[in-house]
C-alpha positions as CSV (number, residue, x, y, z in Angstrom):
1,X,-33.6,-8.7,-43.6
2,X,-35.7,-5.6,-43.7
3,X,-35.4,-5.1,-39.9
4,X,-31.7,-6.1,-39.6
5,X,-30.1,-3.4,-41.7
6,X,-32.0,-0.4,-40.1
7,X,-31.3,-1.9,-36.6
8,X,-27.6,-2.1,-37.3
9,X,-27.5,1.5,-38.6
10,X,-29.4,2.6,-35.5
11,X,-27.0,0.7,-33.2
12,X,-24.0,2.3,-34.9
13,X,-25.5,5.8,-34.4
14,X,-26.3,5.2,-30.7
15,X,-22.9,3.7,-29.9
16,X,-21.2,6.8,-31.4
17,X,-23.3,9.2,-29.3
18,X,-23.2,7.6,-25.9
19,X,-20.1,8.3,-23.9
20,X,-20.9,6.7,-20.5
21,X,-17.3,5.5,-20.3
22,X,-18.1,2.3,-18.5
23,X,-16.7,0.2,-21.3
24,X,-13.6,0.9,-23.5
25,X,-13.6,1.3,-27.3
26,X,-12.8,-2.3,-27.5
27,X,-15.9,-3.1,-25.5
28,X,-18.0,-1.1,-27.9
29,X,-16.7,-3.2,-30.8
30,X,-17.6,-6.3,-28.8
31,X,-21.2,-5.0,-28.3
32,X,-21.5,-4.2,-32.0
33,X,-20.1,-7.6,-33.0
34,X,-22.4,-9.4,-30.7
35,X,-25.4,-7.5,-32.0
36,X,-24.4,-8.2,-35.6
37,X,-23.9,-11.9,-35.0
38,X,-27.1,-12.1,-33.1
39,X,-29.1,-10.2,-35.7
40,X,-27.9,-12.4,-38.5
41,X,-28.5,-15.6,-36.5
42,X,-32.0,-14.5,-35.5
43,X,-32.9,-13.7,-39.1
44,X,-31.6,-17.0,-40.4
45,X,-33.2,-19.1,-37.7
46,X,-36.6,-17.3,-37.8
47,X,-36.8,-17.3,-41.5
48,X,-36.3,-21.1,-41.5
49,X,-38.3,-22.1,-38.5
50,X,-40.8,-19.2,-37.9
51,X,-40.2,-19.9,-34.2
52,X,-39.4,-16.8,-32.2
53,X,-38.3,-18.6,-29.1
54,X,-35.8,-20.8,-31.0
55,X,-34.5,-17.8,-32.9
56,X,-34.1,-15.8,-29.7
57,X,-32.1,-18.5,-27.9
58,X,-30.0,-19.5,-30.9
59,X,-29.1,-15.9,-31.6
60,X,-28.2,-15.2,-28.0
61,X,-26.2,-18.4,-27.7
62,X,-24.3,-17.8,-30.9
63,X,-23.2,-14.3,-29.9
64,X,-22.1,-15.6,-26.5
65,X,-20.2,-18.5,-28.0
66,X,-18.5,-16.2,-30.6
67,X,-17.5,-13.9,-27.7
68,X,-16.0,-16.8,-25.7
69,X,-14.3,-18.3,-28.8
70,X,-12.7,-14.9,-29.6
71,X,-11.4,-14.5,-26.0
72,X,-10.0,-18.0,-26.0
73,X,-8.2,-17.3,-29.2
74,X,-6.9,-14.0,-27.8
75,X,-5.6,-15.7,-24.7
76,X,-3.3,-17.9,-26.9
77,X,-1.7,-14.8,-28.3
78,X,1.5,-13.3,-26.6
79,X,0.8,-10.6,-24.0
80,X,-2.9,-11.3,-24.0
81,X,-5.3,-12.9,-21.6
82,X,-8.9,-14.0,-21.4
83,X,-11.1,-11.0,-20.7
84,X,-14.5,-11.8,-19.2
85,X,-15.6,-8.2,-19.6
86,X,-15.3,-8.5,-23.4
87,X,-17.3,-11.7,-23.3
88,X,-20.0,-9.9,-21.3
89,X,-20.0,-7.0,-23.8
90,X,-20.5,-9.4,-26.7
91,X,-23.3,-11.1,-24.9
92,X,-25.0,-7.8,-24.0
93,X,-24.9,-6.8,-27.7
94,X,-26.4,-10.2,-28.6
95,X,-29.1,-9.9,-25.9
96,X,-30.0,-6.4,-27.1
97,X,-30.4,-7.5,-30.7
98,X,-32.3,-10.7,-29.8
99,X,-34.7,-8.8,-27.6
100,X,-35.3,-6.1,-30.2
101,X,-35.8,-8.5,-33.0
102,X,-38.1,-10.8,-31.0
103,X,-40.3,-7.7,-30.2
104,X,-40.7,-6.6,-33.7
105,X,-40.4,-9.6,-36.0
106,X,-43.7,-11.1,-37.1
107,X,-45.9,-8.2,-35.9
108,X,-46.8,-6.8,-39.4
109,X,-48.5,-10.0,-40.5
110,X,-50.8,-10.0,-37.5
111,X,-51.8,-6.4,-38.0
112,X,-52.7,-7.0,-41.6
113,X,-54.9,-9.9,-40.7
114,X,-56.6,-7.9,-38.0
115,X,-57.2,-5.0,-40.3
116,X,-58.8,-7.3,-42.9
117,X,-61.1,-8.8,-40.3
118,X,-62.4,-5.5,-39.1
């Protein structure tokens, strides 16, 4: 949990600064939601299994499934349709969080062991 909270704060700060205008405000929310779901899933899976590959794929899959489920639900609402761009934005947020966490989770334990050996 130590990495998840600072990562989310950093993600919120970056999303408010960048104005590339290739995605709408709704897309930004999808990216943030995908990242949040992915970070939570990664943390839970990794803390239970200590398997980085399993945590990566579960977190990416969960964020993508959540994005698809939300769009399927939205398509049942009046004057709404399934938007693949929103699913892609949610998946991109999940991919970003999964990659970031897989790079940094578990590194401190190895550094401490190496420092003790030397």
